[in-house]
A tleap script that builds the chain and sets N, CA, C and O, in Angstrom:
source leaprc.protein.ff14SB
mol = sequence {
  NMET LYS LEU SER ASP PHE GLU PHE GLU VAL
  MET GLN VAL PHE TRP ASP GLN GLY SER LEU
  THR ALA PRO GLU VAL HIE LYS GLN ILE ALA
  GLU GLN ARG LYS VAL ALA TYR SER THR VAL
  LYS THR ILE ILE ASP ARG LEU GLU GLU LYS
  GLN ALA LEU VAL ARG GLU ARG THR TYR GLY
  ARG THR ILE LEU TYR GLY ALA ALA VAL THR
  ARG GLU SER LEU SER LYS PRO MET VAL HIE
  SER PHE ILE GLY LYS LEU PHE GLY GLY ASN
  VAL ARG PRO LEU PHE ASN HIE VAL LEU LYS
  GLU GLU GLN MET SER LEU GLU ASP VAL ASP
  TYR LEU GLN GLU ILE LEU ASP GLN LYS ARG
  ARG LYS LEU GLU LYS GLU LYS CGLU
}
set mol.1.N position { -58.685 50.848 -138.626 }
set mol.1.CA position { -59.121 49.960 -137.121 }
set mol.1.C position { -60.374 50.520 -136.140 }
set mol.1.O position { -60.479 51.664 -135.699 }
set mol.2.N position { -61.066 49.667 -135.976 }
set mol.2.CA position { -62.061 50.066 -135.236 }
set mol.2.C position { -61.875 50.530 -133.716 }
set mol.2.O position { -60.799 50.155 -133.251 }
set mol.3.N position { -62.789 51.362 -132.715 }
set mol.3.CA position { -62.801 51.513 -131.574 }
set mol.3.C position { -64.189 51.367 -131.619 }
set mol.3.O position { -65.141 51.401 -132.399 }
set mol.4.N position { -63.891 51.188 -130.422 }
set mol.4.CA position { -65.398 51.035 -129.065 }
set mol.4.C position { -64.884 52.719 -128.684 }
set mol.4.O position { -63.768 53.214 -128.847 }
set mol.5.N position { -66.537 53.556 -127.950 }
set mol.5.CA position { -66.228 54.307 -127.316 }
set mol.5.C position { -64.964 54.472 -126.612 }
set mol.5.O position { -64.122 55.363 -126.730 }
set mol.6.N position { -64.989 53.425 -125.839 }
set mol.6.CA position { -63.985 53.770 -124.111 }
set mol.6.C position { -62.895 53.542 -124.877 }
set mol.6.O position { -61.881 54.105 -124.464 }
set mol.7.N position { -62.751 52.753 -126.082 }
set mol.7.CA position { -61.124 52.436 -126.550 }
set mol.7.C position { -60.923 53.979 -127.050 }
set mol.7.O position { -59.957 54.738 -126.983 }
set mol.8.N position { -61.687 54.062 -127.357 }
set mol.8.CA position { -61.083 55.355 -128.093 }
set mol.8.C position { -60.724 56.700 -127.238 }
set mol.8.O position { -59.898 57.553 -127.564 }
set mol.9.N position { -61.836 56.683 -125.644 }
set mol.9.CA position { -61.616 57.503 -124.440 }
set mol.9.C position { -60.049 57.316 -124.392 }
set mol.9.O position { -59.148 58.089 -124.717 }
set mol.10.N position { -60.020 55.871 -123.812 }
set mol.10.CA position { -58.665 55.436 -123.310 }
set mol.10.C position { -57.375 56.048 -124.274 }
set mol.10.O position { -56.405 56.549 -123.705 }
set mol.11.N position { -57.441 55.965 -125.846 }
set mol.11.CA position { -56.579 56.341 -126.545 }
set mol.11.C position { -55.636 58.068 -126.240 }
set mol.11.O position { -54.501 58.542 -126.210 }
set mol.12.N position { -57.437 58.540 -126.032 }
set mol.12.CA position { -57.413 60.327 -125.533 }
set mol.12.C position { -56.444 60.727 -125.284 }
set mol.12.O position { -55.742 61.538 -125.888 }
set mol.13.N position { -56.200 59.860 -123.771 }
set mol.13.CA position { -55.204 60.077 -122.415 }
set mol.13.C position { -54.067 59.650 -123.196 }
set mol.13.O position { -53.131 60.407 -123.456 }
set mol.14.N position { -54.121 58.690 -123.498 }
set mol.14.CA position { -52.782 58.436 -123.859 }
set mol.14.C position { -52.357 59.962 -124.995 }
set mol.14.O position { -51.320 60.581 -124.756 }
set mol.15.N position { -53.084 60.306 -125.917 }
set mol.15.CA position { -52.601 61.079 -126.889 }
set mol.15.C position { -52.679 62.454 -126.317 }
set mol.15.O position { -52.043 63.200 -127.062 }
set mol.16.N position { -53.034 62.908 -125.617 }
set mol.16.CA position { -52.962 63.925 -124.269 }
set mol.16.C position { -51.571 64.097 -123.091 }
set mol.16.O position { -50.723 64.940 -122.798 }
set mol.17.N position { -51.863 63.127 -122.800 }
set mol.17.CA position { -50.811 62.815 -121.408 }
set mol.17.C position { -49.331 62.019 -121.958 }
set mol.17.O position { -48.354 62.672 -121.590 }
set mol.18.N position { -49.069 61.157 -122.502 }
set mol.18.CA position { -47.834 60.636 -123.706 }
set mol.18.C position { -47.986 59.044 -123.289 }
set mol.18.O position { -49.011 58.369 -123.386 }
set mol.19.N position { -46.760 58.646 -122.826 }
set mol.19.CA position { -46.944 57.028 -122.690 }
set mol.19.C position { -47.341 56.997 -120.558 }
set mol.19.O position { -46.879 57.798 -119.746 }
set mol.20.N position { -47.968 56.212 -120.357 }
set mol.20.CA position { -48.699 56.199 -119.285 }
set mol.20.C position { -48.436 54.830 -118.505 }
set mol.20.O position { -47.827 54.062 -119.249 }
set mol.21.N position { -48.724 54.204 -117.099 }
set mol.21.CA position { -49.000 53.120 -116.969 }
set mol.21.C position { -50.510 52.814 -116.984 }
set mol.21.O position { -51.330 53.643 -117.378 }
set mol.22.N position { -50.860 51.519 -116.514 }
set mol.22.CA position { -52.392 51.345 -116.643 }
set mol.22.C position { -52.836 51.488 -115.404 }
set mol.22.O position { -54.049 51.313 -115.285 }
set mol.23.N position { -52.180 51.778 -114.335 }
set mol.23.CA position { -52.542 52.523 -113.230 }
set mol.23.C position { -52.868 54.263 -113.124 }
set mol.23.O position { -53.632 54.831 -112.345 }
set mol.24.N position { -52.118 54.774 -114.049 }
set mol.24.CA position { -52.021 55.818 -114.497 }
set mol.24.C position { -53.407 56.439 -115.531 }
set mol.24.O position { -53.877 57.559 -115.732 }
set mol.25.N position { -53.656 55.350 -115.914 }
set mol.25.CA position { -54.408 55.551 -116.994 }
set mol.25.C position { -56.140 55.768 -116.325 }
set mol.25.O position { -57.195 56.349 -116.581 }
set mol.26.N position { -55.548 54.894 -115.371 }
set mol.26.CA position { -57.468 54.171 -114.927 }
set mol.26.C position { -57.531 55.470 -113.823 }
set mol.26.O position { -58.681 55.799 -113.534 }
set mol.27.N position { -56.286 56.361 -113.076 }
set mol.27.CA position { -56.524 57.306 -112.565 }
set mol.27.C position { -57.435 58.542 -113.100 }
set mol.27.O position { -58.368 59.145 -112.570 }
set mol.28.N position { -56.988 58.637 -113.978 }
set mol.28.CA position { -56.977 59.411 -115.130 }
set mol.28.C position { -58.640 59.619 -115.581 }
set mol.28.O position { -59.396 60.586 -115.673 }
set mol.29.N position { -58.724 58.493 -115.750 }
set mol.29.CA position { -60.467 58.148 -116.228 }
set mol.29.C position { -61.451 57.860 -115.027 }
set mol.29.O position { -62.664 58.004 -115.175 }
set mol.30.N position { -61.019 57.541 -114.105 }
set mol.30.CA position { -61.553 57.396 -112.606 }
set mol.30.C position { -62.090 58.768 -112.216 }
set mol.30.O position { -63.271 59.012 -111.969 }
set mol.31.N position { -61.029 59.674 -112.190 }
set mol.31.CA position { -61.484 61.312 -111.694 }
set mol.31.C position { -62.536 61.800 -112.883 }
set mol.31.O position { -62.738 62.960 -112.525 }
set mol.32.N position { -63.239 61.627 -113.953 }
set mol.32.CA position { -64.524 62.072 -115.222 }
set mol.32.C position { -65.745 60.782 -114.608 }
set mol.32.O position { -66.870 61.261 -114.475 }
set mol.33.N position { -65.632 59.238 -114.233 }
set mol.33.CA position { -65.957 58.609 -114.326 }
set mol.33.C position { -66.421 57.251 -113.176 }
set mol.33.O position { -65.520 57.404 -112.352 }
set mol.34.N position { -66.918 56.540 -112.860 }
set mol.34.CA position { -66.538 55.402 -111.978 }
set mol.34.C position { -66.183 54.292 -113.075 }
set mol.34.O position { -67.002 54.037 -113.959 }
set mol.35.N position { -64.864 53.590 -112.999 }
set mol.35.CA position { -64.695 52.640 -113.776 }
set mol.35.C position { -63.729 51.840 -113.025 }
set mol.35.O position { -63.049 52.554 -112.288 }
set mol.36.N position { -63.407 50.446 -112.956 }
set mol.36.CA position { -62.781 49.580 -111.857 }
set mol.36.C position { -61.734 49.814 -112.659 }
set mol.36.O position { -61.835 50.359 -113.758 }
set mol.37.N position { -60.343 49.287 -111.991 }
set mol.37.CA position { -59.093 49.278 -112.937 }
set mol.37.C position { -59.182 47.921 -113.768 }
set mol.37.O position { -58.612 48.006 -114.855 }
set mol.38.N position { -59.739 46.754 -113.513 }
set mol.38.CA position { -59.630 45.803 -114.372 }
set mol.38.C position { -60.617 46.020 -115.708 }
set mol.38.O position { -60.691 45.078 -116.497 }
set mol.39.N position { -61.260 47.053 -115.936 }
set mol.39.CA position { -61.688 46.703 -116.919 }
set mol.39.C position { -61.080 48.189 -117.861 }
set mol.39.O position { -61.310 48.101 -119.067 }
set mol.40.N position { -60.658 48.943 -117.600 }
set mol.40.CA position { -59.191 49.684 -117.532 }
set mol.40.C position { -57.723 48.970 -118.470 }
set mol.40.O position { -57.113 49.244 -119.504 }
set mol.41.N position { -57.660 48.072 -117.527 }
set mol.41.CA position { -56.309 46.901 -118.087 }
set mol.41.C position { -56.533 45.956 -119.584 }
set mol.41.O position { -55.837 45.739 -120.576 }
set mol.42.N position { -57.908 45.549 -119.121 }
set mol.42.CA position { -58.553 44.715 -120.043 }
set mol.42.C position { -58.786 45.537 -121.818 }
set mol.42.O position { -58.761 45.018 -122.934 }
set mol.43.N position { -59.013 47.058 -121.359 }
set mol.43.CA position { -59.081 47.998 -122.823 }
set mol.43.C position { -57.863 47.928 -123.325 }
set mol.43.O position { -57.710 47.584 -124.497 }
set mol.44.N position { -56.674 48.280 -122.421 }
set mol.44.CA position { -55.318 48.810 -122.894 }
set mol.44.C position { -54.636 47.412 -123.085 }
set mol.44.O position { -53.444 47.489 -123.383 }
set mol.45.N position { -55.154 46.155 -122.973 }
set mol.45.CA position { -54.401 44.908 -123.404 }
set mol.45.C position { -54.906 44.804 -124.965 }
set mol.45.O position { -54.263 44.615 -125.998 }
set mol.46.N position { -56.560 45.036 -124.693 }
set mol.46.CA position { -57.372 44.954 -126.603 }
set mol.46.C position { -56.570 45.912 -127.523 }
set mol.46.O position { -56.275 45.660 -128.691 }
set mol.47.N position { -56.187 47.293 -126.695 }
set mol.47.CA position { -56.148 47.936 -127.420 }
set mol.47.C position { -54.333 47.934 -128.515 }
set mol.47.O position { -54.121 48.270 -129.680 }
set mol.48.N position { -53.040 47.194 -127.026 }
set mol.48.CA position { -52.172 46.778 -127.824 }
set mol.48.C position { -52.080 45.484 -128.358 }
set mol.48.O position { -51.008 45.157 -128.867 }
set mol.49.N position { -53.626 44.172 -128.313 }
set mol.49.CA position { -53.350 43.729 -129.938 }
set mol.49.C position { -54.058 44.072 -131.051 }
set mol.49.O position { -54.034 43.364 -132.058 }
set mol.50.N position { -54.729 45.151 -130.974 }
set mol.50.CA position { -55.148 45.788 -131.853 }
set mol.50.C position { -54.136 46.721 -132.331 }
set mol.50.O position { -54.440 47.436 -133.286 }
set mol.51.N position { -52.615 46.852 -131.647 }
set mol.51.CA position { -51.660 47.320 -132.093 }
set mol.51.C position { -52.028 48.868 -132.096 }
set mol.51.O position { -51.568 49.507 -133.042 }
set mol.52.N position { -52.803 49.560 -131.156 }
set mol.52.CA position { -52.792 51.082 -131.492 }
set mol.52.C position { -51.872 51.645 -130.175 }
set mol.52.O position { -51.695 52.845 -129.967 }
set mol.53.N position { -51.353 50.625 -129.376 }
set mol.53.CA position { -50.446 50.736 -128.055 }
set mol.53.C position { -49.338 49.566 -128.252 }
set mol.53.O position { -49.383 48.423 -128.706 }
set mol.54.N position { -48.026 50.623 -127.538 }
set mol.54.CA position { -47.003 49.801 -127.807 }
set mol.54.C position { -46.549 50.132 -125.983 }
set mol.54.O position { -46.840 50.948 -125.108 }
set mol.55.N position { -45.459 48.615 -126.197 }
set mol.55.CA position { -45.093 48.735 -125.053 }
set mol.55.C position { -43.935 49.085 -125.015 }
set mol.55.O position { -43.064 48.385 -125.531 }
set mol.56.N position { -43.594 50.483 -124.274 }
set mol.56.CA position { -42.218 51.467 -124.231 }
set mol.56.C position { -41.383 50.923 -123.701 }
set mol.56.O position { -40.370 50.584 -124.313 }
set mol.57.N position { -41.563 50.674 -122.381 }
set mol.57.CA position { -40.680 50.056 -121.165 }
set mol.57.C position { -41.327 48.891 -120.234 }
set mol.57.O position { -42.527 48.614 -120.214 }
set mol.58.N position { -40.469 48.358 -119.585 }
set mol.58.CA position { -40.910 47.537 -118.581 }
set mol.58.C position { -39.820 47.856 -117.468 }
set mol.58.O position { -38.609 47.667 -117.581 }
set mol.59.N position { -40.775 48.597 -115.909 }
set mol.59.CA position { -40.097 48.207 -115.104 }
set mol.59.C position { -40.693 47.297 -114.212 }
set mol.59.O position { -41.825 47.407 -113.740 }
set mol.60.N position { -39.506 45.970 -113.901 }
set mol.60.CA position { -40.025 44.830 -112.926 }
set mol.60.C position { -41.402 44.331 -113.575 }
set mol.60.O position { -41.320 43.718 -114.640 }
set mol.61.N position { -43.061 44.624 -112.827 }
set mol.61.CA position { -44.120 44.136 -113.112 }
set mol.61.C position { -45.208 45.376 -113.624 }
set mol.61.O position { -46.436 45.292 -113.641 }
set mol.62.N position { -44.405 46.489 -114.013 }
set mol.62.CA position { -44.860 47.529 -113.649 }
set mol.62.C position { -44.439 47.796 -115.550 }
set mol.62.O position { -43.310 47.648 -116.018 }
set mol.63.N position { -45.368 48.102 -116.145 }
set mol.63.CA position { -45.603 48.642 -117.623 }
set mol.63.C position { -46.305 50.091 -118.363 }
set mol.63.O position { -47.450 50.544 -118.371 }
set mol.64.N position { -44.833 50.603 -119.040 }
set mol.64.CA position { -45.125 51.726 -119.430 }
set mol.64.C position { -45.448 51.513 -121.173 }
set mol.64.O position { -44.685 51.052 -122.023 }
set mol.65.N position { -46.932 52.055 -121.346 }
set mol.65.CA position { -47.599 52.162 -122.727 }
set mol.65.C position { -47.186 53.388 -123.157 }
set mol.65.O position { -46.732 54.288 -122.451 }
set mol.66.N position { -47.432 53.400 -124.858 }
set mol.66.CA position { -47.989 54.483 -125.675 }
set mol.66.C position { -48.085 53.952 -126.938 }
set mol.66.O position { -47.763 52.929 -127.542 }
set mol.67.N position { -48.770 55.247 -127.172 }
set mol.67.CA position { -49.693 55.414 -128.259 }
set mol.67.C position { -48.792 54.962 -129.880 }
set mol.67.O position { -47.812 55.572 -130.308 }
set mol.68.N position { -49.434 53.800 -130.524 }
set mol.68.CA position { -48.790 53.589 -131.440 }
set mol.68.C position { -49.361 54.013 -132.874 }
set mol.68.O position { -48.745 53.834 -133.924 }
set mol.69.N position { -50.816 54.690 -132.752 }
set mol.69.CA position { -51.171 55.612 -133.615 }
set mol.69.C position { -51.433 56.645 -133.240 }
set mol.69.O position { -51.665 56.893 -132.057 }
set mol.70.N position { -51.461 57.768 -134.493 }
set mol.70.CA position { -51.979 59.063 -133.899 }
set mol.70.C position { -53.554 59.425 -134.193 }
set mol.70.O position { -54.312 58.942 -135.033 }
set mol.71.N position { -53.723 60.187 -133.457 }
set mol.71.CA position { -55.355 60.980 -133.521 }
set mol.71.C position { -56.105 60.184 -134.591 }
set mol.71.O position { -56.830 59.197 -134.714 }
set mol.72.N position { -55.174 61.762 -135.732 }
set mol.72.CA position { -55.271 61.627 -136.954 }
set mol.72.C position { -55.898 60.641 -138.002 }
set mol.72.O position { -56.816 60.839 -138.798 }
set mol.73.N position { -55.032 59.359 -137.740 }
set mol.73.CA position { -55.080 58.643 -138.971 }
set mol.73.C position { -56.011 57.360 -138.158 }
set mol.73.O position { -56.069 56.197 -138.556 }
set mol.74.N position { -56.581 57.818 -137.146 }
set mol.74.CA position { -57.562 57.408 -136.098 }
set mol.74.C position { -59.332 57.610 -136.602 }
set mol.74.O position { -60.291 56.854 -136.762 }
set mol.75.N position { -59.041 59.211 -136.734 }
set mol.75.CA position { -60.207 59.921 -136.869 }
set mol.75.C position { -60.874 59.724 -138.198 }
set mol.75.O position { -62.093 59.617 -138.332 }
set mol.76.N position { -59.798 59.675 -139.393 }
set mol.76.CA position { -60.567 59.806 -141.055 }
set mol.76.C position { -61.474 58.458 -141.185 }
set mol.76.O position { -62.557 58.607 -141.751 }
set mol.77.N position { -61.104 57.034 -140.672 }
set mol.77.CA position { -62.014 56.010 -140.728 }
set mol.77.C position { -63.583 56.511 -139.742 }
set mol.77.O position { -64.737 56.348 -140.140 }
set mol.78.N position { -63.292 56.935 -138.831 }
set mol.78.CA position { -64.594 57.210 -137.935 }
set mol.78.C position { -65.110 57.841 -138.222 }
set mol.78.O position { -66.244 57.432 -138.468 }
set mol.79.N position { -64.874 59.390 -138.483 }
set mol.79.CA position { -65.606 60.431 -139.446 }
set mol.79.C position { -66.140 59.841 -140.774 }
set mol.79.O position { -67.301 60.049 -141.129 }
set mol.80.N position { -65.509 59.302 -141.302 }
set mol.80.CA position { -66.172 58.943 -142.486 }
set mol.80.C position { -67.309 57.519 -142.168 }
set mol.80.O position { -68.058 57.353 -143.130 }
set mol.81.N position { -67.536 56.531 -141.038 }
set mol.81.CA position { -67.823 55.588 -141.025 }
set mol.81.C position { -68.896 56.471 -140.265 }
set mol.81.O position { -70.030 55.992 -140.272 }
set mol.82.N position { -68.736 57.643 -139.629 }
set mol.82.CA position { -69.959 58.607 -138.814 }
set mol.82.C position { -70.779 58.755 -139.489 }
set mol.82.O position { -71.820 58.106 -139.396 }
set mol.83.N position { -70.483 60.029 -140.750 }
set mol.83.CA position { -70.600 60.034 -141.833 }
set mol.83.C position { -71.321 59.340 -142.532 }
set mol.83.O position { -72.172 60.152 -142.896 }
set mol.84.N position { -71.580 58.362 -142.990 }
set mol.84.CA position { -71.997 56.843 -143.248 }
set mol.84.C position { -73.145 56.425 -142.424 }
set mol.84.O position { -74.282 56.364 -142.892 }
set mol.85.N position { -72.938 56.216 -141.540 }
set mol.85.CA position { -74.097 55.576 -140.684 }
set mol.85.C position { -75.452 56.544 -140.226 }
set mol.85.O position { -76.619 56.153 -140.194 }
set mol.86.N position { -74.769 58.409 -139.760 }
set mol.86.CA position { -75.495 58.949 -139.394 }
set mol.86.C position { -76.109 59.594 -140.568 }
set mol.86.O position { -77.271 59.947 -140.369 }
set mol.87.N position { -75.627 59.843 -141.756 }
set mol.87.CA position { -76.246 60.345 -142.629 }
set mol.87.C position { -75.946 60.234 -144.319 }
set mol.87.O position { -75.792 60.915 -145.333 }
set mol.88.N position { -76.003 58.402 -143.644 }
set mol.88.CA position { -76.170 57.751 -145.592 }
set mol.88.C position { -75.000 58.254 -146.404 }
set mol.88.O position { -75.104 58.408 -147.621 }
set mol.89.N position { -74.299 58.415 -145.988 }
set mol.89.CA position { -73.049 59.116 -147.076 }
set mol.89.C position { -73.110 60.434 -147.599 }
set mol.89.O position { -72.184 61.025 -148.155 }
set mol.90.N position { -74.248 60.857 -147.389 }
set mol.90.CA position { -74.344 62.119 -148.000 }
set mol.90.C position { -73.554 63.337 -146.461 }
set mol.90.O position { -73.630 63.148 -145.247 }
set mol.91.N position { -72.799 64.625 -147.311 }
set mol.91.CA position { -72.495 65.461 -146.121 }
set mol.91.C position { -73.279 66.755 -145.880 }
set mol.91.O position { -73.165 67.389 -144.831 }
set mol.92.N position { -74.018 67.095 -146.811 }
set mol.92.CA position { -74.854 67.696 -147.025 }
set mol.92.C position { -75.277 68.180 -145.564 }
set mol.92.O position { -74.764 69.156 -145.017 }
set mol.93.N position { -76.515 67.191 -144.857 }
set mol.93.CA position { -76.755 67.620 -143.847 }
set mol.93.C position { -76.150 67.646 -142.640 }
set mol.93.O position { -76.700 68.019 -141.605 }
set mol.94.N position { -74.760 67.167 -142.758 }
set mol.94.CA position { -73.816 67.397 -141.835 }
set mol.94.C position { -73.246 68.876 -141.701 }
set mol.94.O position { -72.908 69.445 -140.663 }
set mol.95.N position { -73.223 69.335 -142.934 }
set mol.95.CA position { -72.466 70.529 -143.282 }
set mol.95.C position { -73.479 71.844 -142.300 }
set mol.95.O position { -73.205 72.637 -141.400 }
set mol.96.N position { -74.759 71.485 -143.113 }
set mol.96.CA position { -75.731 72.092 -142.804 }
set mol.96.C position { -76.169 72.164 -141.006 }
set mol.96.O position { -76.731 73.167 -140.565 }
set mol.97.N position { -75.812 70.932 -140.072 }
set mol.97.CA position { -75.777 71.310 -139.050 }
set mol.97.C position { -74.792 71.642 -138.373 }
set mol.97.O position { -74.800 72.169 -137.260 }
set mol.98.N position { -73.912 71.351 -139.008 }
set mol.98.CA position { -72.276 72.569 -138.473 }
set mol.98.C position { -72.636 73.988 -138.415 }
set mol.98.O position { -72.687 74.641 -137.373 }
set mol.99.N position { -72.909 74.470 -139.704 }
set mol.99.CA position { -72.882 75.200 -139.820 }
set mol.99.C position { -74.175 76.383 -139.054 }
set mol.99.O position { -74.135 77.481 -138.498 }
set mol.100.N position { -75.114 75.504 -139.387 }
set mol.100.CA position { -76.495 76.421 -138.188 }
set mol.100.C position { -76.569 76.277 -137.025 }
set mol.100.O position { -77.019 77.217 -136.369 }
set mol.101.N position { -76.066 74.789 -136.208 }
set mol.101.CA position { -76.114 74.942 -134.908 }
set mol.101.C position { -74.991 74.883 -133.631 }
set mol.101.O position { -75.163 74.935 -132.413 }
set mol.102.N position { -73.800 74.754 -134.432 }
set mol.102.CA position { -72.272 74.495 -133.855 }
set mol.102.C position { -72.013 76.090 -134.182 }
set mol.102.O position { -72.096 76.796 -135.187 }
set mol.103.N position { -71.471 76.382 -132.100 }
set mol.103.CA position { -70.422 77.783 -132.026 }
set mol.103.C position { -69.571 77.721 -133.465 }
set mol.103.O position { -69.238 76.663 -133.998 }
set mol.104.N position { -69.293 79.001 -133.972 }
set mol.104.CA position { -68.338 79.115 -134.688 }
set mol.104.C position { -67.753 80.162 -134.876 }
set mol.104.O position { -68.595 81.043 -135.050 }
set mol.105.N position { -66.224 80.746 -134.967 }
set mol.105.CA position { -65.510 82.023 -134.449 }
set mol.105.C position { -65.373 82.699 -136.122 }
set mol.105.O position { -65.667 81.971 -137.070 }
set mol.106.N position { -65.110 83.505 -136.251 }
set mol.106.CA position { -64.883 84.098 -137.244 }
set mol.106.C position { -63.517 83.591 -138.304 }
set mol.106.O position { -63.368 83.749 -139.516 }
set mol.107.N position { -62.740 83.010 -137.397 }
set mol.107.CA position { -61.715 82.196 -137.758 }
set mol.107.C position { -61.572 80.858 -138.013 }
set mol.107.O position { -60.565 80.330 -138.486 }
set mol.108.N position { -62.885 80.157 -137.600 }
set mol.108.CA position { -63.375 79.373 -137.901 }
set mol.108.C position { -63.923 79.197 -139.620 }
set mol.108.O position { -63.685 78.309 -140.439 }
set mol.109.N position { -64.851 80.626 -139.734 }
set mol.109.CA position { -65.835 80.526 -140.928 }
set mol.109.C position { -64.309 80.763 -141.990 }
set mol.109.O position { -64.174 80.276 -143.112 }
set mol.110.N position { -63.558 81.402 -141.457 }
set mol.110.CA position { -62.392 81.497 -142.032 }
set mol.110.C position { -61.343 80.462 -143.210 }
set mol.110.O position { -61.168 80.490 -144.428 }
set mol.111.N position { -60.879 79.703 -142.209 }
set mol.111.CA position { -60.329 78.440 -142.444 }
set mol.111.C position { -61.440 77.648 -143.185 }
set mol.111.O position { -61.009 77.132 -144.216 }
set mol.112.N position { -63.054 77.357 -142.884 }
set mol.112.CA position { -63.607 76.442 -143.645 }
set mol.112.C position { -63.581 76.895 -144.970 }
set mol.112.O position { -63.275 76.161 -145.909 }
set mol.113.N position { -64.046 78.674 -145.145 }
set mol.113.CA position { -63.752 79.247 -146.556 }
set mol.113.C position { -62.517 78.562 -147.293 }
set mol.113.O position { -62.486 77.843 -148.292 }
set mol.114.N position { -61.598 78.991 -146.528 }
set mol.114.CA position { -60.019 78.577 -147.508 }
set mol.114.C position { -60.188 76.795 -147.494 }
set mol.114.O position { -59.671 76.584 -148.591 }
set mol.115.N position { -60.370 76.132 -147.245 }
set mol.115.CA position { -61.058 74.174 -147.128 }
set mol.115.C position { -61.662 74.325 -148.366 }
set mol.115.O position { -61.237 73.830 -149.411 }
set mol.116.N position { -62.999 75.246 -148.207 }
set mol.116.CA position { -64.193 74.918 -149.486 }
set mol.116.C position { -63.354 75.589 -150.743 }
set mol.116.O position { -63.534 75.089 -151.854 }
set mol.117.N position { -62.468 76.673 -150.613 }
set mol.117.CA position { -62.003 76.955 -152.242 }
set mol.117.C position { -60.697 76.297 -152.636 }
set mol.117.O position { -60.183 76.526 -153.731 }
set mol.118.N position { -60.067 75.334 -151.585 }
set mol.118.CA position { -59.095 74.341 -152.347 }
set mol.118.C position { -59.771 73.444 -152.468 }
set mol.118.O position { -59.069 72.602 -153.028 }
set mol.119.N position { -61.129 72.876 -152.231 }
set mol.119.CA position { -62.000 71.951 -153.089 }
set mol.119.C position { -62.433 72.020 -153.866 }
set mol.119.O position { -62.660 71.027 -154.556 }
set mol.120.N position { -62.866 73.454 -154.267 }
set mol.120.CA position { -63.815 73.528 -155.417 }
set mol.120.C position { -62.366 73.866 -156.445 }
set mol.120.O position { -62.673 73.864 -157.637 }
set mol.121.N position { -61.059 74.113 -156.215 }
set mol.121.CA position { -59.986 74.649 -157.684 }
set mol.121.C position { -59.527 72.895 -157.590 }
set mol.121.O position { -58.832 72.500 -158.527 }
set mol.122.N position { -59.904 71.850 -156.479 }
set mol.122.CA position { -59.597 70.689 -156.880 }
set mol.122.C position { -59.981 69.825 -158.170 }
set mol.122.O position { -59.557 69.090 -159.062 }
set mol.123.N position { -61.218 70.522 -157.549 }
set mol.123.CA position { -62.712 69.848 -158.200 }
set mol.123.C position { -62.286 70.354 -159.815 }
set mol.123.O position { -61.908 69.623 -160.730 }
set mol.124.N position { -62.480 71.851 -159.840 }
set mol.124.CA position { -62.639 72.024 -161.437 }
set mol.124.C position { -61.299 72.045 -162.108 }
set mol.124.O position { -61.257 72.347 -163.300 }
set mol.125.N position { -60.038 71.711 -161.361 }
set mol.125.CA position { -59.142 70.859 -162.316 }
set mol.125.C position { -59.205 69.302 -162.449 }
set mol.125.O position { -58.633 68.757 -163.393 }
set mol.126.N position { -59.683 68.802 -161.801 }
set mol.126.CA position { -59.909 67.352 -161.653 }
set mol.126.C position { -60.882 67.415 -163.326 }
set mol.126.O position { -60.700 66.633 -164.259 }
set mol.127.N position { -61.862 68.538 -163.297 }
set mol.127.CA position { -63.169 68.003 -164.459 }
set mol.127.C position { -62.365 68.575 -165.886 }
set mol.127.O position { -62.949 68.148 -166.881 }
set mol.128.N position { -61.124 69.470 -166.238 }
set mol.128.CA position { -60.394 69.676 -167.328 }
set mol.128.C position { -60.111 68.867 -167.916 }
set mol.128.O position { -59.435 69.046 -168.929 }
savepdb mol mol.pdb
quit
């Protein structure tokens, strides 16, 4: 499932806040930037069509929406697409950037080392 930047921003509100009405989502986003309610409602409708959101409950004319997909299920294809577009599918420039340019704690380095060790073991096992 592909999402626009704004669709992803709306989904983040649902992931962070849980079930919400369209006016509640608009209020959250309007705190960050100027956006019309109708724009937010259109995005919510589009996300519902894409089955990223579901109607959980209806109170008269008020609809409570909830996320139908997890952040993780959308992040994998988005990261894959990002690496393909920006780095031509080569992860080395991405690793280079993250390691040299981004702030990392010792815990982050330990975590990364653990993942690299697991990947090495998996690749060596496949090579046998």
